C-alpha positions as CSV (number, residue, x, y, z in Angstrom):
1,X,17.1,8.3,12.8
2,X,14.2,7.3,15.1
3,X,12.9,4.9,12.5
4,X,16.3,3.3,12.1
5,X,16.5,2.8,15.9
6,X,13.0,1.3,15.9
7,X,14.1,-1.2,13.2
8,X,17.2,-2.1,15.2
9,X,15.0,-2.6,18.3
10,X,12.6,-4.8,16.5
11,X,15.4,-7.0,15.0
12,X,17.2,-7.2,18.4
13,X,14.0,-8.2,20.2
14,X,13.1,-10.9,17.6
15,X,16.6,-12.3,17.3
16,X,17.0,-12.4,21.1
17,X,13.6,-14.2,21.3
18,X,14.9,-16.7,18.8
19,X,18.0,-17.3,20.9
20,X,15.8,-17.5,24.1
21,X,14.1,-20.5,22.4
22,X,17.5,-22.2,22.1
23,X,18.3,-21.2,25.6
24,X,15.1,-22.6,27.2
25,X,15.3,-25.9,25.3
26,X,19.0,-26.3,26.2
27,X,18.1,-25.8,29.9
28,X,15.2,-28.3,29.7
29,X,17.5,-31.0,28.2
30,X,20.4,-30.3,30.6
31,X,22.7,-28.9,27.9
32,X,25.1,-26.4,29.5
33,X,24.6,-22.7,28.4
34,X,27.8,-20.9,28.9
35,X,26.7,-17.5,27.7
36,X,23.5,-15.7,26.8
37,X,24.4,-12.5,25.0
38,X,22.4,-9.5,23.9
39,X,24.2,-8.0,20.8
40,X,27.3,-9.5,19.3
41,X,30.9,-9.4,20.7
42,X,33.1,-7.7,21.7
43,X,31.6,-7.8,25.1
44,X,30.5,-4.4,26.7
45,X,29.7,-5.7,30.2
46,X,28.5,-8.7,32.2
47,X,25.0,-8.4,33.6
48,X,25.8,-11.3,36.0
49,X,26.2,-15.0,36.2
50,X,23.6,-17.5,37.3
51,X,24.8,-21.1,37.6
52,X,27.0,-21.9,34.7
53,X,25.6,-19.2,32.5
54,X,26.9,-15.7,32.0
55,X,24.5,-13.0,30.9
56,X,26.2,-10.3,28.8
57,X,25.6,-7.1,26.8
58,X,27.8,-6.7,23.7
59,X,28.8,-3.8,21.5
60,X,27.3,-4.8,18.2
61,X,23.5,-4.2,18.9
62,X,22.1,-6.3,16.0
63,X,20.8,-9.4,17.7
64,X,21.9,-11.9,20.3
65,X,23.4,-15.3,20.7
66,X,23.5,-18.4,22.9
67,X,26.9,-20.1,23.5
68,X,26.4,-23.8,24.3
69,X,29.0,-26.0,25.9
70,X,30.2,-28.4,23.2
71,X,28.6,-26.5,20.3
72,X,29.9,-27.0,16.7
73,X,33.6,-26.6,16.6
74,X,34.0,-26.3,20.4
75,X,35.5,-29.9,20.8
76,X,34.1,-30.0,24.3
77,X,32.8,-33.3,25.5
78,X,31.3,-34.6,28.7
79,X,28.3,-33.8,30.9
80,X,26.1,-31.1,29.4
81,X,27.9,-31.1,26.0
82,X,25.7,-30.2,23.0
83,X,27.5,-32.5,20.6
84,X,27.3,-35.4,23.0
85,X,23.5,-35.0,23.5
86,X,21.3,-37.4,21.5
87,X,20.6,-36.2,18.0
88,X,16.9,-35.7,18.6
89,X,17.8,-33.5,21.6
90,X,20.1,-31.4,19.4
91,X,17.3,-31.1,16.8
92,X,14.8,-30.0,19.4
93,X,17.2,-27.3,20.7
94,X,17.7,-26.1,17.1
95,X,13.9,-26.1,16.3
96,X,13.2,-24.3,19.6
97,X,14.5,-21.0,18.1
98,X,12.1,-21.2,15.2
99,X,9.2,-22.1,17.5
100,X,10.0,-19.1,19.7
101,X,9.7,-16.8,16.7
102,X,6.4,-18.3,15.8
103,X,5.1,-17.8,19.4
104,X,6.4,-14.2,19.4
105,X,4.6,-13.6,16.1
106,X,1.4,-14.9,17.5
107,X,1.7,-12.6,20.5
108,X,2.6,-9.6,18.4
109,X,-0.4,-10.1,16.1
110,X,-2.6,-10.5,19.1
111,X,-1.4,-7.2,20.5
112,X,-2.0,-5.5,17.2
113,X,-5.5,-6.9,17.0
114,X,-6.3,-5.9,20.6
115,X,-5.2,-2.3,19.7
116,X,-7.0,-2.3,16.4
117,X,-5.7,-3.1,12.9
118,X,-7.6,-3.8,9.7
119,X,-9.2,-7.2,9.5
120,X,-11.6,-8.8,7.1
121,X,-15.1,-9.6,8.4
122,X,-17.3,-12.4,7.2
123,X,-20.4,-10.2,8.0
124,X,-21.1,-7.0,9.7
125,X,-22.5,-7.0,13.2
126,X,-24.7,-4.2,14.5
127,X,-22.1,-3.0,17.0
128,X,-19.1,-3.1,14.7
129,X,-17.7,-0.4,12.5
130,X,-16.9,-1.8,9.1
131,X,-15.8,-0.4,5.7
132,X,-16.4,-1.8,2.3
133,X,-13.0,-2.1,0.6
134,X,-12.0,-3.1,-2.9
135,X,-9.8,-6.2,-2.6
136,X,-9.1,-6.7,-6.3
137,X,-10.1,-5.3,-9.7
138,X,-10.5,-7.4,-12.9
139,X,-8.3,-6.3,-15.7
140,X,-10.2,-4.6,-18.5
141,X,-13.4,-4.4,-16.4
142,X,-15.8,-1.4,-16.2
143,X,-14.4,-0.8,-12.7
144,X,-10.8,-0.6,-13.9
145,X,-11.9,1.7,-16.8
146,X,-13.6,4.0,-14.3
147,X,-10.4,4.3,-12.3
148,X,-11.4,2.1,-9.3
149,X,-8.4,0.4,-7.7
150,X,-7.5,-2.1,-4.9
151,X,-7.7,-0.5,-1.5
152,X,-10.4,2.0,-2.4
153,X,-13.2,2.3,0.1
154,X,-16.7,2.2,-1.3
155,X,-18.9,4.8,0.3
156,X,-22.1,4.4,-1.7
157,X,-23.6,3.0,-4.8
158,X,-26.6,4.5,-6.7
159,X,-28.3,4.3,-10.1
160,X,-29.7,6.8,-12.5
161,X,-33.1,6.9,-10.8
162,X,-31.6,7.8,-7.4
163,X,-32.0,4.4,-5.8
164,X,-29.0,4.1,-3.4
165,X,-27.2,1.7,-1.2
166,X,-26.2,4.0,1.6
167,X,-24.5,1.2,3.7
168,X,-23.3,-1.2,1.0
169,X,-22.0,-4.7,1.7
170,X,-20.4,-7.2,-0.7
171,X,-23.7,-9.1,-1.1
172,X,-26.0,-6.0,-1.5
173,X,-23.6,-4.4,-4.1
174,X,-23.6,-7.7,-6.1
175,X,-27.4,-7.9,-6.1
176,X,-27.6,-4.2,-7.0
177,X,-25.2,-4.6,-10.0
178,X,-26.9,-7.8,-11.2
179,X,-30.2,-6.1,-11.6
180,X,-28.8,-3.2,-13.6
181,X,-27.0,-4.8,-16.6
182,X,-26.2,-2.1,-19.1
183,X,-27.6,0.7,-17.0
184,X,-25.4,3.4,-15.6
185,X,-24.6,3.3,-11.9
186,X,-22.5,5.7,-9.8
187,X,-20.0,4.4,-7.3
188,X,-18.7,6.8,-4.7
189,X,-15.3,5.8,-3.3
190,X,-12.6,7.2,-1.1
191,X,-8.9,7.0,-1.6
192,X,-6.2,8.7,0.5
193,X,-8.9,11.1,2.0
194,X,-10.2,12.1,-1.4
195,X,-13.8,11.2,-2.4
196,X,-14.5,10.4,-6.1
197,X,-17.7,9.4,-8.0
198,X,-17.2,7.0,-10.8
199,X,-19.9,6.4,-13.5
200,X,-19.9,2.9,-15.0
201,X,-22.2,0.3,-16.5
202,X,-22.4,-3.4,-15.4
203,X,-21.6,-5.7,-18.3
204,X,-21.6,-9.4,-19.0
205,X,-18.5,-11.6,-19.5
206,X,-16.5,-9.5,-17.0
207,X,-16.0,-12.5,-14.8
208,X,-14.5,-15.4,-16.9
209,X,-16.1,-18.3,-15.0
210,X,-19.5,-16.6,-14.9
211,X,-19.9,-14.8,-18.3
212,X,-23.7,-14.6,-18.0
213,X,-23.7,-12.5,-14.8
214,X,-23.6,-8.7,-15.0
215,X,-20.7,-7.3,-13.0
216,X,-18.4,-4.3,-12.7
217,X,-15.3,-6.3,-12.0
218,X,-14.4,-5.8,-8.3
219,X,-13.9,-8.1,-5.4
220,X,-15.2,-6.5,-2.2
221,X,-14.5,-7.2,1.5
222,X,-15.8,-5.8,4.7
223,X,-12.9,-4.4,6.8
224,X,-13.0,-3.3,10.4
225,X,-10.3,-1.7,12.6
226,X,-12.2,-2.1,15.9
227,X,-10.1,-3.5,18.7
228,X,-10.7,-7.1,19.7
229,X,-11.0,-8.4,23.2
230,X,-7.9,-10.2,24.6
231,X,-9.5,-13.7,24.1
232,X,-10.7,-12.9,20.5
233,X,-7.4,-11.3,19.6
234,X,-5.5,-14.5,20.7
235,X,-7.8,-16.6,18.6
236,X,-7.7,-14.4,15.5
237,X,-3.9,-14.1,15.9
238,X,-3.5,-17.8,15.4
239,X,-5.0,-17.5,11.9
240,X,-3.0,-14.4,11.2
241,X,0.2,-16.2,12.1
242,X,-0.8,-19.2,10.0
243,X,-1.6,-17.0,7.0
244,X,1.7,-15.2,7.4
245,X,3.6,-18.5,7.3
246,X,1.8,-19.4,4.1
247,X,2.5,-16.0,2.5
248,X,6.2,-16.0,3.4
249,X,6.7,-19.6,2.5
250,X,4.9,-19.2,-0.8
251,X,7.1,-16.1,-1.6
252,X,10.2,-18.0,-0.7
253,X,9.2,-20.9,-2.9
254,X,8.6,-18.6,-5.8
255,X,12.1,-17.2,-5.4
256,X,13.6,-20.7,-5.2
257,X,11.8,-21.7,-8.3
258,X,13.2,-18.7,-10.1
259,X,16.7,-19.6,-8.9
260,X,16.3,-23.3,-10.1
261,X,15.1,-22.0,-13.5
262,X,18.1,-19.8,-13.8
263,X,16.0,-16.6,-13.4
264,X,16.5,-15.5,-9.8
265,X,14.3,-12.5,-8.9
266,X,15.0,-10.7,-5.6
267,X,13.4,-7.5,-6.6
268,X,10.6,-7.9,-4.0
269,X,13.0,-8.9,-1.2
270,X,13.5,-6.1,1.4
271,X,16.9,-5.8,3.3
272,X,17.8,-3.8,6.3
273,X,17.9,-0.5,4.5
274,X,14.5,-1.1,2.9
275,X,13.1,-2.2,6.2
276,X,13.5,1.3,7.5
277,X,11.0,2.6,4.9
278,X,8.6,-0.2,5.6
279,X,8.6,0.4,9.4
280,X,8.3,4.1,8.8
281,X,5.1,3.6,6.7
282,X,3.7,1.3,9.4
283,X,4.5,3.8,12.1
284,X,2.5,6.5,10.3
285,X,-0.6,4.3,10.7
286,X,-0.1,3.7,14.5
287,X,1.7,1.5,16.9
288,X,-0.7,-1.4,16.3
289,X,0.5,-1.6,12.7
290,X,4.2,-1.6,13.9
291,X,3.3,-4.6,16.1
292,X,1.7,-6.4,13.2
293,X,4.7,-5.7,11.0
294,X,7.1,-7.0,13.8
295,X,5.0,-10.2,13.9
296,X,5.4,-10.6,10.1
297,X,9.1,-10.1,10.4
298,X,9.2,-12.7,13.2
299,X,7.6,-15.2,10.8
300,X,10.2,-14.3,8.2
301,X,13.0,-15.0,10.7
302,X,11.4,-18.3,11.6
303,X,11.2,-19.5,8.0
304,X,14.6,-18.1,7.0
305,X,16.2,-20.0,9.8
306,X,14.7,-23.2,8.5
307,X,16.4,-22.8,5.1
308,X,18.9,-25.7,4.8
309,X,21.9,-23.4,4.4
310,X,25.0,-24.2,6.5
311,X,25.3,-21.7,9.5
312,X,21.5,-21.5,9.8
313,X,19.4,-23.8,12.0
314,X,18.0,-25.4,8.8
315,X,21.4,-26.4,7.6
316,X,22.4,-27.8,11.0
317,X,19.1,-29.8,11.1
318,X,19.9,-31.2,7.6
319,X,23.3,-32.2,8.8
320,X,21.8,-33.9,11.8
321,X,19.4,-35.8,9.6
322,X,22.3,-36.9,7.3
323,X,24.3,-38.1,10.3
324,X,21.3,-40.0,11.6
325,X,20.7,-41.8,8.4
326,X,24.4,-42.5,7.8
327,X,24.9,-43.4,11.5
328,X,28.2,-41.6,11.5
329,X,29.3,-38.1,12.5
330,X,30.3,-35.6,9.8
331,X,34.1,-34.8,9.7
332,X,34.9,-31.7,11.7
333,X,36.7,-30.1,8.7
334,X,33.6,-30.7,6.5
335,X,31.4,-28.9,9.1
336,X,33.8,-25.9,9.1
337,X,33.9,-25.7,5.3
338,X,30.1,-25.9,5.1
339,X,29.7,-23.2,7.7
340,X,32.1,-20.9,5.9
341,X,30.2,-21.4,2.6
342,X,27.0,-20.7,4.4
343,X,28.3,-17.4,5.9
344,X,29.7,-16.4,2.4
345,X,26.3,-17.2,0.8
346,X,24.4,-15.2,3.4
347,X,26.8,-12.3,3.1
348,X,26.3,-12.2,-0.7
349,X,22.5,-12.3,-0.3
350,X,22.7,-9.4,2.2
351,X,24.9,-7.3,-0.1
352,X,22.5,-8.0,-3.0
353,X,19.3,-7.0,-1.2
354,X,21.0,-4.0,0.4
355,X,22.1,-2.8,-3.0
356,X,18.5,-3.2,-4.2
357,X,17.3,-1.3,-1.2
358,X,19.6,1.6,-2.0
359,X,18.8,1.5,-5.7
360,X,15.0,1.8,-4.8
361,X,15.8,5.0,-2.9
362,X,17.2,6.6,-6.0
363,X,14.7,5.2,-8.5
């Protein structure tokens, strides 16, 4: 129950932040904002009214909205009307919501890094706690045969004579392995609090692009959970946010390619029900991990809103682009039909991923 409330809180904050982006941009460009609402109607109560804008709290606590004067379908014209604003202004107001989610993601990642979450190091400094972690294992390699898996923490590496790397690093492990081709070595690793010793022999032809180099078939990285200073966290968060956009965008493109090929695969897509489990897992590892997950969700919302589906910001941006090229406004009835189709498509997707979430619970 608590986790479900946390999921709702995260989604409300991120969606309200998205709408706040629209709100701020509308105010900058003198487009009248009639209502800024937390939650969805029906209205619970009015916080107050400042200028022409009402600030409300609504009964359905799953997000928020901004109601602009002269928005699509409103048929309101005149000073401050959204539809009467130049098309580039309309586009900037629509994009502002996506930008807000990107900025929030950056802030959330920075907060998580300042509290301390796992991050990969280029090298280990003397005052930094770092752990050597298996990032990947080559299929059919000695490491895989010995039971080593991604995520395992390497504690030590030694050979038959007792020579040991007490504080191993990726480079020292590589050098250690290279000099012991065909000789048995012992890798001590930790997984879920359990320490295991694996006996294996470095072999040639483990790595396809370097068949002459003895290897055990693992990619290793140094990982630290030490908190960063505020300045370093903000810098590192920029790259975290960029990587999150690449990861989410790449995943979305993979799904789209499957759809275009007639083989849609939504098995890895998590819906609202599945999100409860994901947030629960993050919460068990501390509040910093919840912040990082919220940042990742914010990136998802940003990219999803850019999808050119009617009823989403991306669909409205596409329509604006078509109107700009054709130099004519789309018929009102066409906009209504497209929005209806967009809502139906989104509803079908939500039902599909929710069904998969529930199916996973019983699988």
